[in-house]
C-alpha positions in Angstrom: -27.1 -13.1 1.1 -25.4 -10.0 1.9 -22.7 -7.9 0.2 -20.2 -8.7 2.9 -21.0 -12.6 2.8 -20.7 -12.7 -0.8 -17.5 -10.7 -0.7 -16.0 -13.2 2.1 -17.1 -16.2 0.0 -15.2 -15.0 -3.3 -12.1 -14.0 -1.1 -12.1 -17.4 0.5 -12.5 -18.9 -3.5 -9.8 -16.6 -4.6 -7.4 -17.9 -1.8 -7.9 -21.4 -2.1 -7.4 -21.3 -6.1 -4.3 -19.5 -5.5 -2.9 -21.8 -3.2 -3.9 -24.8 -5.4 -2.1 -22.8 -8.4 0.8 -22.2 -6.4 1.1 -25.7 -4.7 0.5 -27.3 -8.7 3.8 -25.2 -9.5 5.9 -25.9 -6.9 5.1 -29.7 -6.9 5.7 -29.6 -10.6 9.3 -27.7 -10.1 10.3 -30.0 -7.3 9.6 -33.2 -9.2 11.4 -31.7 -12.2 8.7 -31.8 -14.8 8.9 -28.0 -15.3 11.5 -25.9 -15.3 11.1 -23.1 -12.9 12.5 -20.7 -10.4 10.8 -20.2 -7.4 12.7 -16.8 -6.7 10.6 -15.5 -9.6 7.6 -15.2 -7.6 9.0 -12.6 -5.1 9.6 -10.4 -7.8 5.9 -10.4 -9.1 4.1 -10.5 -5.6 2.3 -7.1 -6.4 0.5 -8.9 -9.1 -1.4 -10.6 -6.0 -2.4 -7.1 -4.6 -3.8 -6.4 -8.0 -5.6 -9.9 -8.4 -7.1 -9.1 -4.7 -7.6 -5.4 -5.4 -10.0 -6.8 -8.8 -12.1 -9.1 -6.6 -12.8 -6.1 -4.2 -14.1 -4.5 -7.1 -16.6 -7.2 -8.5 -20.3 -6.9 -7.6 -21.8 -6.4 -5.6 -19.3 -3.9 -3.6 -19.9 -1.5 -1.1 -18.3 2.1 -1.4 -15.5 0.7 1.1 -14.8 -2.5 -0.8 -14.3 -0.4 -3.9 -11.9 2.2 -2.4 -9.9 -0.4 -1.0 -9.9 -2.5 -4.1 -8.4 0.9 -5.9 -6.1 1.4 -3.2 -4.8 -2.1 -3.1 -4.5 -1.7 -7.1 -2.7 1.4 -7.0 -0.5 0.5 -4.2 0.8 -2.5 -6.4 1.1 -0.6 -9.3 3.4 2.2 -7.3 5.4 -0.6 -5.3 6.3 -2.5 -8.8 7.4 0.8 -10.5 9.4 2.2 -7.6 10.8 -1.2 -7.1 12.0 -1.9 -10.7 12.9 2.0 -11.0 10.5 2.2 -13.8 9.6 5.7 -15.0 12.7 7.3 -13.0 10.7 6.1 -9.9 12.2 5.0 -6.7 11.4 4.2 -3.3 12.7 7.6 -2.0 11.5 9.9 -4.8 8.1 8.5 -5.1 6.6 7.8 -1.6 4.4 11.1 -1.5 2.2 8.8 -4.2 1.1 7.0 -1.0 0.2 10.0 0.8 -1.7 11.3 -2.3 -3.5 8.2 -2.6 -4.3 7.7 0.9 -6.3 11.3 0.8 -7.9 10.0 -2.6 -9.2 7.3 -0.8 -10.7 9.4 2.3 -12.4 11.7 0.1 -13.6 9.1 -2.7 -15.3 6.8 -0.1 -18.0 9.7 1.0 -18.5 10.5 -2.3 -19.3 7.0 -3.4 -21.5 6.8 0.0 -23.8 9.8 -1.3 -23.5 8.5 -4.9 -25.2 4.9 -3.8 -27.4 6.4 -1.3 -29.2 8.9 -4.1 -29.1 6.1 -6.6 -31.2 3.6 -3.8 -33.5 6.8 -3.1 -34.3 7.1 -6.6 -34.9 3.2 -7.1 -37.6 3.0 -4.6 -39.5 6.0 -5.9 
């Protein structure tokens, strides 16, 4: 079972669990069994990006998945801080963080590829 197949399986499992949870929450709210405002979900949607970013980091993960997972988490944190205007950040003054993050990702992926290739060569010896 390859790394891509395992990740695909985990991603499908995660989507399924999220949809079951969301559907259950909304059904309970519609049946007036719990008091819940569905509009609150939109305020915290960056948490979904964090969950999917963590899913990409779980082993076995390729360097591309690791960089993608870290990128999703970083984007979610940036978006939440900017949207809530925490730490004096807003979209107007913090968008350069996206360029910096993109650049870090471009630099980090080849370094991780090199590290993994070196580690595999040592294991073969």
